MIVEX-261166 format. One record per residue (C-alpha): residue in one letter; z, y, x. Coordinates in steps of 0.05 Angstrom, whole numbers, plus 5000, padded with zeros to 4 digits. Layout:
# MIVEX-261166
aZYX;...
//
This chain:
# MIVEX-261166
m945827842552;t949828042487;v949228782456;q957228822483;e955928612554;l949729032559;r953329722528;a959529542584;l953929432641;a951030142618;s957930432615;k958930412696;g953030862704;e947030922749;g949230682819;l947330282885;t945729692840;l944429992774;e938030442744;f936630692676;k929530932648;k928931192576;k921830772572;a916530492616;a913331152625;f909131212695;p910730492711;e907430572781;k913431032796;i918930602761;v916830022802;r919730442862;e926430282836;l925329512833;i923129482905;a929129932928;l933829382887;a929928812918;n930529172998;t937429402986;v942228902954;g939228722888;g941528962821;y938829212748;l933729592717;l934729822648;i928529912604;g931630312536;v938030702566;d938131472570;d940431702640;d947731802617;g948231112604;t947231162525;v944630482498;s938930752451;g933430272459;q926730322445;r921830182396;f917229602410;i920529392475;e915628762478;e910029332495;e914629682553;v916328942580;f908828902578;v906929502619;m912229402665;e909928672683;k902828932694;a905529432742;i909828902781;k903728482790;e899129042808;f903129512852;i908829142892;i907028712952;p908828152976;s910327972891;l916428072874;s922227552836;y926227712786;e929327572715;l928427892647;d931727932583;q930728242525;i936028482482;k935528672414;l939729252382;n936929212312;e930429022277;k926929532306;k929729732373;g931129352440;v932629392515;a929629012572;l933828842627;f929928662700;k934728292743;i932528392817;p936727932869;r936428212940;s930027902971;d928627393024;d921227593027;r923428413043;p921628843060;h916628952998;f911729502985;l908729992940;w901329842947;e898230612928;k892030962951;n890630412995;r896230573036;k903830183034;k909930513013;s917030163017;f923930432991;v931030252989;r937430472951;v941930992973;k948331032924;d944831202852;r937931432889;t932131152913;v928931402974;q922931263018;a923530763076;s921730973142;k919430563201;e926030453228;v929030203159;w922529743155;e923829443217;i930929263199;l929829023128;k924328523165;k928428313222;s935728253195;k932627653150;k933227283215;s940527023235;e939827003306;d943827383349;v940828043375;v941128143455;f940528783485;t942429063559;y947029663560;g943930153608;q942630833619;k939131043547;e945130683515;e950231013554;i946831663533;l947331453466;m953431293454;k955931983496;l951032323435;l955131923383;a961332103408;e960632873410;y956432853342;g958832313299;k951932213286;i944332193308;t936832193289;l930931893329;n928432623338;d935332783370;y935732183410;a929132193431;k929732953459;n936732883489;a934832173524;k927832423548;l925631843516;p918831703484;r919831633413;f916830943406;l922630673455;a927731133419;s926130853355;r926330143386;t933430213418;l936330473357;v933329783309;r936029373364;l943129653367;t943229633282;l941128913288;a946828773336;n951629093282;v953129703335;l949930193295;e948830273214;i943030663198;h943331123139;p937031303102;q935331963079;e929732383041;s928632803100;e931232483166;d935031803171;y941131803214;f945131283250;t952831243267;l957730733300;k958330123255;d963030303197;q963931043214;e961231523158;v960032203175;
//
């Protein structure tokens, strides 16, 4: 990538497929961005670009790359595929570009303190993935059709969506008088069947009918 192409990319600003970092400080946190990109639709992480899109570069960009690649190997499971490009701005400064495809091995996780955490991209933010998002990411890799029976619990769900426009797992379980695991399974199955759409959030995900934003 040329410097001109890099500046054009950065000028688009952070978004669903684009994340900027001034430097590779706290790489164990930056890898969350890579996980989120791989789990969602792919994209780019630029090291050496300010939050406002200014391509300022970093001295010793090779050291920033070394730190990031070490963190990718240590903290991300399963292993993450990426392409790396280093663009020199001048003799002293450069920018590292990590190109992350949407992964066929999703969901990827951050291994931290003997716990797994996963992340997805929502607009220009990275949010921690719920159990429902995990299941949808994992099962959406398969192309087979999802078969479900339209029964009483699905009927209650549709009535709630018609009234409120959106529903959370907790609200659905409470109103339908269902165990949480069964409510979760129903929402995941209908999402995979393209009846519902999940909207990951920092606090609690919500679901809408497909192609209906609230």
